[in-house]
N, C-alpha and C positions, 0 to 999 in steps of 0.2 A: 455624479453622486447616484447613488442605487441603496436600496435597502435588502437585506439577503430575506429570502422567503424561499416556500418549497412551493405553493398551491395558487399562488397568483399564475394567469397564463403569461406568456410571454414570447416572442421568437428566439431562435438560439442567437441571432446577432444581437439582440438585445442584453443577452446575458453576456457578452463579451466585450465589455466595456461600456457601453452606452450612458451616459451621464441623463438622470431624472431627477425631479424636483422630490420636496421633500426638506421637511426641519428636523424632525426628532430623529432619532436614531441613527442617523445619518453614516456612511461610512465611504471611504475611499474605493472606489470598485477596484481600481487598480493595486490597489495593498492588500486588501482583505483576502482575495484567493490565495496571495500566497501566503498570509498567516494561517488560513485555513491548511493549505497544504501541506506549512510547517507542521500544525498541531497535530495534521493526518501520520506525519512520520514518528512525532514524539509515541503516538498510541502505538502505531503500528511495531515500534521497536519494542513496547512492552509486550505485545502480544505474540513477536516473532520470540522473545526472551524467556516465556512463558512455556510456549510450546515445545521449544527447543528442550527445557527442563523437564516436560512432561515424557518427552520422547526416549529420554535415558531410561524409564521403567516401562514403558507401553510403545508400541507400533504406532509409527508416523501416521499411517491412515486412520488407527482407532483415533489417536489426539483429532486430527483436523475433522473427522464426524462427529467426532464430540464437539466440538467446539463451534462447529457450523450448524448440527441439530438446536444447540440451544441460540446461537445466533440466529437464525431461523424465525423461532419463537418470537426472540425481542422484536425483529424487526415487522413480522406480521401484525405485530400488538401495535405497533405505531401506525402504520396502515391503515389501519379500522378505525384507529383514534382521530386520525388525520383526512378521513373519509375521502382519500383520493381517488378520481373513476381509475379504472383499467387502462393500461397505456396502449398505444397502436402494436399491430403486427413487427414493426420494423424495431420497436423497443424492446420486443418478448425476444427478438431473436439475437440481437446485441446483448443482453442481459443473461441469455443464457450460456452463449460463446464466452461472456464471462466469469459466468460460475466453474463453466468446467475448467478451463485455464488457471483462472484464481485458485482452485481446490488443488488441482494439480501441482502448482507452484508450492503449495504450501506444504503437500504432503514429501515433495521434493525438500522442500526447504529444512523442514525437521528431520527428513532420513539425513540429510546430508549434514547436519549439524551433529546429529549423534553417531558418524559415521566417517567426520570428516574432520578438519581444520578449522574453526570456525570464522578464523582469519584469512581464511584460502576462501570458502562456501561464501562467507557475508558479501564482500566486497564484490566479487564475480557476478554473483546474482543479482546485486542493487547497482552496479555499474550499466547491464545491458538493461536490467529492467529501465534504467533512466534511459538509455540509449536509444531502446526502441520507439516509446511514442515521441521523443523528439525528432525523431528523421519522420514517422509518421504525420506529425504536426506540419513540420515543413515541408513535404509531401502534398499535404490539405493545402498550401498556402498562407500559414501562419508565419508573417514576418516579424519576428521580436526585433527591437533594436541593439545595438551594437551592444549598449550595457548591458543587455539582457542576456545576450547569446556568451560575454564574458564572462558572466555570473553562472551561467549554467557551465561551460568549460572547468570554471572552479567548482563548481559542486560537484560533478561528478569525479574531479580529482579527490575532493573532500573525501566523499563516498567510500574512495579506496584506500584512502588515510587513517580513516577514522576505524577503519574495519581492521586495519593493521597489515594491509596487503605489502606493505614496506616496512621492511627488517628482518630479524631472525625467526625461525618457527622452530619448535621442538618437535612437532610431526609433521610425515609426509602425508600429503591427500591423495589418495589412489586417485589416478586417469579417471576413473570412472564418474569419481566425486566431484570432480573437477568439469564435466562434462555434465555432471547434471545440475551445479550450478549455473551453470550458462543455459540450460534449459529453464530451469526455474526462474532466472531471470526474464528469459524470453516469455515467459509465463505470467508474472506480474507485468510486463510491459504490456503486453498484448491487452489485460485487464485494463488498465489503465487508459489502454485507448477505447476499449468497449464502451466503459462506462461515460467516456467523451460523448460516444455517437448514440446515446442514450436520447430522450426526449426530454426537455428541460421542465417540461411542465407534468411530467409523469411522478412527481415526488419519490417515495422511497419505494417504488414499485421495483426500479431495475435490481436491488439487493433481495428485495422476496424471492423474483423471480430466478434468479441467479442462486440462490439457495435450494428452490424448489427442483434445481438441475442439478445442484451439485452434490446435496444430500444422499439422493437416492444413489446416484453414480458410485459413490464414495461407499455406500453402502454393499451393493452390488459387487464393486470389484472386493471390498475388504471379504465377503463372503464366497467369492470365487475363490481367493487367494487362501480359505482359510485361518485367517486374521482372527484372533478373537482378544478381548480386552483381559490384562492380567488383573488378576486380584491385587492391584496395589492402587486404594484409595485415594491417597493423597494426589498422585500422577495424574488421576479422573479430576479431581479439582482444582488442580490448574490445567488442564484442558478447559475446562470451562470459562475461567479467567481468561484464557487466550482467545476462546471465542467471542466473547464480550469484547474484549478489546481490538479485535480485528475484525468485527462489525463495527463498532463506533470509530477505526482508523477510514473503513469504507464511506460510512456517512459525511465525516469531516473531507475527504475526498470526494466526494461526488459534488458535494456544495460549492469545492474549491474548482473545479474543473467548470462547473457552469459560468462563474464568471470570469475566469481567466483562461489563457491561452492553455492547451494541451499541455505543448513544447515545455512550457517554465513551471507550470502546476507538477508535471510528471515528476521534473527533474527535482523540486523541493520536496515531495513526497518520498523520493527515494534517500532523504536522508537519515530513513530509520536505522540505520547501522549507529547511530552516534548515540540514542538511546540504549540500544544494546550493550553497548561499552560502558556506559553510566552505570547502568547495573551490574553489569559482571564487576566493574568496581566496585561499586559500594555493598552488594551483595554477597558474589564471591570472592570478594579480595583480591579481584587480579590487578595488576600495575596497569596503566595507563603508561602508552608509550610516548618517547618524545615527536615521531611523528604522529600518532595519534593526538595528541596536544595541538600537534601544527594543524592537524584535520580539522579539528573541533574549531579553531579559529578561521578555519577558509572558510567552514560550514557559513558560519557567523555571519563572513565578509560578504560571501555568495549569497546569503539570504537577504542582506542590505543592499544588496546591487541590483538583487530582480526586483526587490521593493521599490526603488527609487528610480527605475526603468519605466516605470507608468508603460509596461510591456510591448 
């Protein structure tokens, strides 16, 4: 057993499932990372939905930049309050890399939602985003149980089903958007890997560093491309909301991956299209197809399997 925290010193091996004492506020460390990863998926899905909505009236790079600036202010405040000392150089480099690829992934995702079929862009990016860290985790020596591996396979399938990859589509998605979706998934997968490689004792510093890298990059790229914010205040407000949820999801994922296997946590976090579909059903009055319903059931089954596997 172990308690979840950010500031107490511990080694990476200690955070990957070692049992320690304590009576109050104890959680099963084999289950808590999965629950945190699932919570991050829910929050990621809300942020993506909001970002996609905002991108209907704003350039995707504007939406991403606004959201990331807001989230930078939030996470800097959190670090100052927690008083966590600055991490080592390795964490800085991994965090910078994660910030850059994560920002590029967001811009690409929002652009894909605005210019392609969401039921193509979402499953493609989510599946690739799940496969990349699984491959890296296995390559680094992680060995999930047979039950967990089966749960991973079901989770990847669930992502595709929930997002509507199976069934008929009313619109065709250009090949360039499909290729973009693959690149977006690779970016998100690499972000998951980068956050996993940061120092477990660095608190929320990796998220601060990531934003310190991504915000200037987005502003410079936007300026060079001549992109300006459109005079549409509602979409800018939605972009702010998207940034808040994106940061919240990143915090939850960071906590999850510090306590669980990368191969398992990243797959559960990649179930975020389920939230997007649910919001589209509730807010946009879109109908959930039979295959999407099956996908939601498969996602629940996968979550139970990886939770019971003890990783």
